[in-house]
C-alpha positions as CSV (number, residue, x, y, z in Angstrom):
1,X,92.5,103.2,66.3
2,X,92.5,100.0,68.1
3,X,91.8,100.2,71.9
4,X,94.5,98.5,73.7
5,X,93.8,95.9,76.3
6,X,93.9,97.3,79.9
7,X,96.4,94.9,81.1
8,X,98.8,93.3,78.6
9,X,101.3,90.6,80.1
10,X,103.1,90.0,76.8
11,X,105.7,92.5,77.2
12,X,106.4,91.9,80.9
13,X,109.5,89.7,80.4
14,X,111.2,92.4,78.2
15,X,110.4,94.9,80.8
16,X,111.8,92.7,83.7
17,X,115.1,92.0,81.6
18,X,115.4,95.9,81.1
19,X,114.9,96.4,85.0
20,X,117.8,93.8,85.3
21,X,120.0,95.7,83.0
22,X,119.4,99.2,84.8
23,X,119.9,97.4,88.3
24,X,123.1,95.8,87.0
25,X,125.1,99.2,87.1
26,X,124.2,99.8,90.9
27,X,124.8,96.2,91.8
28,X,128.2,96.0,90.1
29,X,129.1,99.4,91.5
30,X,128.4,98.1,95.1
31,X,130.1,94.9,94.6
32,X,133.2,96.5,93.2
33,X,133.5,99.1,95.8
34,X,132.9,96.7,98.7
35,X,134.5,93.5,97.6
36,X,136.3,92.9,100.9
37,X,133.5,94.0,103.2
38,X,131.1,92.0,105.2
39,X,127.8,90.9,103.8
40,X,126.2,93.4,106.3
41,X,128.3,96.3,105.0
42,X,127.3,95.4,101.4
43,X,123.8,95.2,102.2
44,X,124.1,98.5,103.8
45,X,125.8,100.2,101.0
46,X,123.2,98.6,98.5
47,X,120.2,99.8,100.8
48,X,121.6,103.4,100.8
49,X,121.9,103.4,97.2
50,X,118.5,102.0,96.6
51,X,117.2,104.7,99.0
52,X,118.9,107.3,96.9
53,X,117.3,106.0,93.8
54,X,113.9,105.6,95.3
55,X,114.0,109.4,96.3
56,X,114.7,110.2,92.7
57,X,112.0,108.0,91.5
58,X,109.5,109.8,93.7
59,X,110.5,113.1,92.0
60,X,110.3,111.6,88.4
61,X,106.8,110.1,89.5
62,X,105.7,113.7,90.4
63,X,107.0,114.9,87.2
64,X,105.1,112.3,85.2
65,X,101.8,113.3,87.2
66,X,102.3,117.0,86.8
67,X,103.1,116.8,82.9
68,X,100.0,114.8,82.6
69,X,101.8,111.6,81.4
70,X,100.1,109.4,83.6
71,X,98.2,108.0,80.7
72,X,100.9,108.4,78.2
73,X,100.7,104.8,77.5
74,X,97.1,103.9,78.4
75,X,97.9,100.1,79.0
76,X,100.0,98.4,81.5
77,X,102.8,97.1,81.7
78,X,103.7,97.9,78.2
79,X,102.8,100.6,75.9
80,X,100.3,99.5,73.4
81,X,101.4,95.9,73.9
82,X,105.1,96.9,73.3
83,X,108.0,97.2,75.7
84,X,108.6,100.9,74.6
85,X,106.9,103.7,72.6
86,X,109.1,102.7,69.6
87,X,107.2,99.5,69.1
88,X,103.9,101.6,69.9
89,X,104.9,104.3,67.2
90,X,101.8,103.9,64.9
91,X,99.3,103.7,67.9
92,X,100.6,106.9,69.5
93,X,100.6,108.5,66.3
94,X,97.1,107.9,65.6
95,X,96.1,108.8,69.4
96,X,98.1,112.1,69.1
97,X,96.8,113.1,65.6
98,X,93.2,112.6,66.8
99,X,93.9,114.6,70.0
100,X,97.2,116.7,69.7
101,X,96.7,118.0,73.2
102,X,95.4,114.9,74.6
103,X,96.9,112.3,77.3
104,X,98.6,110.2,74.5
105,X,101.6,111.9,72.8
106,X,105.1,110.8,71.9
107,X,106.7,113.0,74.8
108,X,104.1,111.6,77.3
109,X,104.6,108.2,76.3
110,X,108.3,108.3,76.8
111,X,107.9,109.9,80.4
112,X,105.6,107.2,81.4
113,X,107.8,104.4,80.2
114,X,110.9,105.8,81.5
115,X,109.2,106.0,84.8
116,X,108.1,102.4,84.6
117,X,111.7,101.4,83.6
118,X,113.1,103.2,86.7
119,X,110.4,101.7,89.0
120,X,111.3,98.3,87.6
121,X,114.9,98.7,88.2
122,X,114.3,99.9,91.9
123,X,112.0,96.8,92.3
124,X,115.1,94.6,91.1
125,X,117.5,96.2,93.7
126,X,114.9,95.6,96.4
127,X,114.4,92.0,95.3
128,X,118.1,91.4,95.4
129,X,118.3,92.9,98.9
130,X,115.7,90.4,100.1
131,X,117.2,87.5,98.6
132,X,120.6,88.3,99.7
133,X,119.7,89.0,103.3
134,X,117.7,85.7,103.3
135,X,120.4,83.7,101.9
136,X,122.9,85.1,104.3
137,X,120.5,84.4,107.2
138,X,120.1,80.7,106.2
139,X,123.8,80.3,105.6
140,X,124.6,81.8,109.1
141,X,122.1,79.6,110.8
142,X,123.3,76.4,109.0
143,X,127.0,77.1,110.1
144,X,125.6,77.7,113.9
145,X,126.7,81.3,113.8
146,X,124.5,84.0,115.1
147,X,122.9,85.8,112.1
148,X,124.3,89.0,111.4
149,X,121.7,90.1,109.0
150,X,117.9,89.8,109.7
151,X,115.7,89.2,106.5
152,X,112.4,90.7,107.9
153,X,112.9,94.3,107.0
154,X,114.2,93.4,103.6
155,X,111.2,90.9,103.2
156,X,108.7,93.6,104.2
157,X,110.1,96.2,101.9
158,X,109.9,93.6,99.2
159,X,106.3,92.9,99.6
160,X,105.7,96.6,99.9
161,X,107.3,97.3,96.7
162,X,105.2,94.6,95.0
163,X,102.0,96.3,96.4
164,X,103.4,99.5,95.2
165,X,103.8,98.0,91.6
166,X,100.1,96.9,91.7
167,X,98.9,100.4,92.8
168,X,101.0,101.7,89.8
169,X,99.1,99.4,87.4
170,X,95.6,100.5,88.9
171,X,96.7,104.2,88.3
172,X,97.0,103.4,84.6
173,X,93.8,100.9,84.3
174,X,91.5,103.0,86.3
175,X,92.2,106.1,84.5
176,X,94.0,108.3,87.3
177,X,91.4,107.4,89.9
178,X,92.1,110.0,92.6
179,X,92.2,107.7,95.5
180,X,94.4,105.3,93.8
181,X,96.9,107.9,92.5
182,X,97.1,109.5,96.3
183,X,97.5,105.9,97.4
184,X,100.6,105.6,95.0
185,X,102.3,108.5,96.1
186,X,101.8,107.6,99.8
187,X,103.2,104.0,98.8
188,X,106.2,105.6,97.4
189,X,106.8,107.6,100.5
190,X,106.1,104.5,102.7
191,X,108.8,102.6,100.6
192,X,111.3,105.3,101.3
193,X,110.7,105.2,104.8
194,X,111.0,101.6,105.0
195,X,114.5,101.9,103.3
196,X,115.6,104.7,105.6
197,X,114.5,102.5,108.5
198,X,116.8,99.6,107.1
199,X,119.8,101.7,106.6
200,X,119.9,103.9,109.7
201,X,120.3,101.6,112.7
202,X,123.6,100.4,111.3
203,X,124.9,103.8,110.8
204,X,124.6,105.4,114.3
205,X,123.8,104.6,117.9
206,X,120.4,105.6,119.1
207,X,120.0,108.8,121.2
208,X,118.0,108.7,124.4
209,X,115.3,111.6,124.7
210,X,112.6,112.4,127.1
211,X,109.1,110.8,127.0
212,X,107.8,114.2,125.9
213,X,110.0,114.5,122.7
214,X,109.4,111.1,121.7
215,X,105.7,111.4,121.9
216,X,106.0,114.8,120.0
217,X,108.0,113.0,117.3
218,X,105.0,110.6,116.7
219,X,102.6,113.4,116.8
220,X,104.5,115.4,114.2
221,X,104.9,112.1,112.1
222,X,101.3,111.7,112.0
223,X,100.4,115.3,111.2
224,X,102.9,115.0,108.4
225,X,101.3,111.9,106.9
226,X,97.8,113.5,107.1
227,X,99.2,116.6,105.5
228,X,101.0,114.8,102.7
229,X,97.8,112.7,102.0
230,X,95.9,116.1,101.9
231,X,98.6,117.3,99.2
232,X,98.3,114.3,97.2
233,X,94.5,114.8,97.1
234,X,94.9,118.3,96.0
235,X,97.4,117.3,93.2
236,X,95.4,114.6,92.0
237,X,92.3,116.5,91.8
238,X,94.0,119.5,90.1
239,X,92.7,121.8,93.0
240,X,96.0,123.8,93.4
241,X,94.7,126.7,91.2
242,X,91.2,126.6,92.9
243,X,92.7,129.4,94.9
244,X,95.1,131.8,93.0
245,X,96.2,134.2,95.7
246,X,97.5,134.1,99.4
247,X,96.4,134.5,102.3
248,X,92.9,135.0,100.9
249,X,91.1,132.8,98.3
250,X,89.1,134.4,95.7
251,X,89.4,137.8,97.5
252,X,87.8,136.5,100.8
253,X,89.1,134.6,103.9
254,X,86.5,131.9,103.7
255,X,85.1,131.2,100.2
256,X,82.2,128.8,99.5
257,X,83.1,125.3,99.7
258,X,81.7,121.9,99.2
259,X,83.4,119.5,101.8
260,X,81.0,116.6,100.9
261,X,81.9,116.3,97.3
262,X,85.4,117.5,97.6
263,X,86.4,114.6,100.0
264,X,84.2,111.9,98.5
265,X,86.8,109.1,98.2
266,X,85.0,106.8,95.8
267,X,84.6,108.7,92.5
268,X,86.5,109.0,89.1
269,X,88.6,112.1,88.3
270,X,86.5,115.1,87.8
271,X,83.3,113.3,88.8
272,X,80.9,114.6,91.4
273,X,79.8,112.2,94.3
274,X,76.4,112.3,92.8
275,X,77.3,112.2,89.0
276,X,78.1,114.9,86.7
277,X,81.3,117.2,87.0
278,X,82.8,117.9,90.3
279,X,81.9,121.6,91.3
280,X,84.3,124.2,91.7
281,X,83.3,124.7,95.4
282,X,84.6,121.2,96.0
283,X,88.0,122.1,94.6
284,X,88.1,125.1,96.8
285,X,87.4,122.8,99.7
286,X,90.3,120.5,99.0
287,X,92.6,123.5,98.6
288,X,91.5,125.2,101.7
289,X,91.9,122.2,103.9
290,X,95.4,121.3,102.6
291,X,96.3,125.3,103.4
292,X,94.9,125.0,106.9
293,X,96.6,121.8,107.4
294,X,100.0,123.4,106.3
295,X,99.5,126.1,109.0
296,X,99.1,123.2,111.8
297,X,102.0,121.1,110.5
298,X,104.3,124.2,109.9
299,X,103.7,125.3,113.6
300,X,104.6,121.7,114.8
301,X,107.6,121.6,112.7
302,X,108.7,124.8,114.1
303,X,108.2,123.4,117.7
304,X,110.1,120.2,116.9
305,X,113.0,122.1,115.4
306,X,113.2,124.3,118.4
307,X,113.2,121.3,120.7
308,X,115.6,119.4,118.8
309,X,118.1,122.4,118.8
310,X,118.2,121.7,122.4
311,X,119.6,118.0,122.0
312,X,123.2,118.5,120.9
313,X,123.2,114.9,119.2
314,X,119.8,115.7,117.3
315,X,120.7,119.4,116.4
316,X,121.6,118.7,112.8
317,X,118.2,117.1,112.2
318,X,116.6,119.9,113.9
319,X,118.2,122.2,111.3
320,X,117.2,119.8,108.7
321,X,113.2,119.9,109.8
322,X,113.4,123.8,109.7
323,X,115.1,123.8,106.3
324,X,112.4,121.5,105.0
325,X,109.6,123.4,106.4
326,X,110.9,126.7,105.0
327,X,111.1,124.9,101.7
328,X,107.7,123.7,101.7
329,X,106.4,127.1,102.6
330,X,108.2,128.5,99.8
331,X,107.4,126.0,97.2
332,X,104.0,125.9,98.3
333,X,103.2,129.7,98.0
334,X,104.7,129.5,94.7
335,X,102.5,126.9,93.4
336,X,99.5,129.4,94.2
337,X,100.8,132.7,93.2
338,X,102.9,131.8,90.3
339,X,100.3,129.6,88.8
340,X,101.6,126.0,89.7
341,X,105.0,126.2,87.8
342,X,106.5,122.6,87.2
343,X,109.7,123.2,89.1
344,X,107.9,124.3,92.2
345,X,105.4,121.4,92.0
346,X,108.2,118.8,91.8
347,X,110.1,120.7,94.4
348,X,107.1,120.6,96.9
349,X,107.0,116.8,96.3
350,X,110.7,116.6,96.9
351,X,110.2,118.5,100.2
352,X,107.6,116.1,101.4
353,X,109.9,113.1,100.5
354,X,112.7,114.8,102.7
355,X,110.3,115.4,105.4
356,X,109.4,111.7,105.4
357,X,113.1,110.7,105.5
358,X,114.0,113.1,108.4
359,X,111.0,111.9,110.5
360,X,111.9,108.4,109.9
361,X,115.5,109.1,110.9
362,X,114.4,110.7,114.0
363,X,112.0,107.7,115.0
364,X,114.6,105.1,114.4
365,X,117.5,107.0,115.8
366,X,115.8,108.0,119.2
367,X,114.6,106.1,122.2
368,X,113.1,106.9,125.5
369,X,116.0,107.3,128.2
370,X,115.7,105.2,131.2
371,X,116.7,106.3,134.8
372,X,119.9,104.7,136.0
373,X,118.9,103.1,139.6
374,X,121.4,103.4,142.6
375,X,120.0,101.3,145.4
376,X,116.3,102.5,145.9
377,X,116.8,105.8,144.3
378,X,116.7,107.0,140.6
379,X,119.5,109.0,139.5
380,X,118.6,111.5,136.7
381,X,120.6,110.9,133.6
382,X,120.7,114.6,132.7
383,X,119.7,117.8,134.3
384,X,120.2,118.5,138.0
385,X,123.1,116.8,140.1
386,X,121.6,113.7,142.0
387,X,121.4,114.3,145.9
388,X,123.8,112.4,148.2
389,X,122.5,109.0,149.2
390,X,123.6,106.7,152.1
391,X,126.1,104.2,151.3
392,X,125.0,100.8,150.2
393,X,124.4,98.1,152.9
394,X,126.9,95.2,152.8
395,X,125.9,91.9,151.3
396,X,123.9,89.7,153.2
397,X,126.4,87.0,153.5
398,X,129.1,89.5,154.8
399,X,126.8,90.6,157.5
400,X,126.2,87.1,158.5
401,X,129.9,86.1,158.8
402,X,130.8,89.2,161.0
């Protein structure tokens, strides 16, 4: 069996054409549904649709990883130099015959390539968004109008999706290198956050909140990013089943752990930091750190949900935070005690994506409230009734003329 080149650029044109074909449906739908709308409204509709498809792509990416299909086609961007597993039939058949349970099978090849097709389609939609916003901005400027659309967010999102594509290629060419796979997951969630930030400001006005709540949002957001990164590290190192019961691990509260090797970033999949196989104690360390991180984050989310419940304009987001926290708790426990079932594992990734969406919406929807000033006294914007203040002095010219 011939070993394929790690990077084969020959099928890139065919994949690009397929991505255009996949993106044509959403583009035609947005155009037909919003024919008479302003360019800003059409871009907003395209952004929301791309946001939905990106969420689905993240779920399918988790499905690809959890079914061990990441190397279903061991080259990039095609499959054994072809644009689909159909053209690679002989190579896949030879690989599957040599190792029936190995990384290359017809089923895994199709899963991997469908994931690439969907990613290409989302990339085309984001490219259209960037081009459309830049074109409309230049047109408004040329006509002496104030631009209704800013191309900045769309351009940043376009550059990010290009970077995400590069990480997707490295995931394959570096044979599921754990640090790259985790970065690819975080990149997909960052793309989701960028699209949410683009879509939300045009939908609703911002809500003024206290300085404490605003700082709490940033703190919970940072904890969420850390915990999601730890979850990605657990999944990419296959450390979920290092502890198969809860709340203890291997019958004890604090099992033997090797943190140094478990969190050595620059190492291939399954390899130890000093060569050889990654010891089981390292997998236990990865699992336990994620479990402890979950305890911290769930406590923070409970606090945030309680605080948001006190804000009428943000109460529905508080209920969303509480629901996601419970969902993550349930799917996380199911992964441990039920032996990592596929539906629970994909659902856990979906919960992480939903949490990223909610935290992004909270951060772009809120702003620190500013006191309203009356004379030389600050009047509270909420809470206690302001005390009486002396009448304002007449203007200086009025006093001079009297």
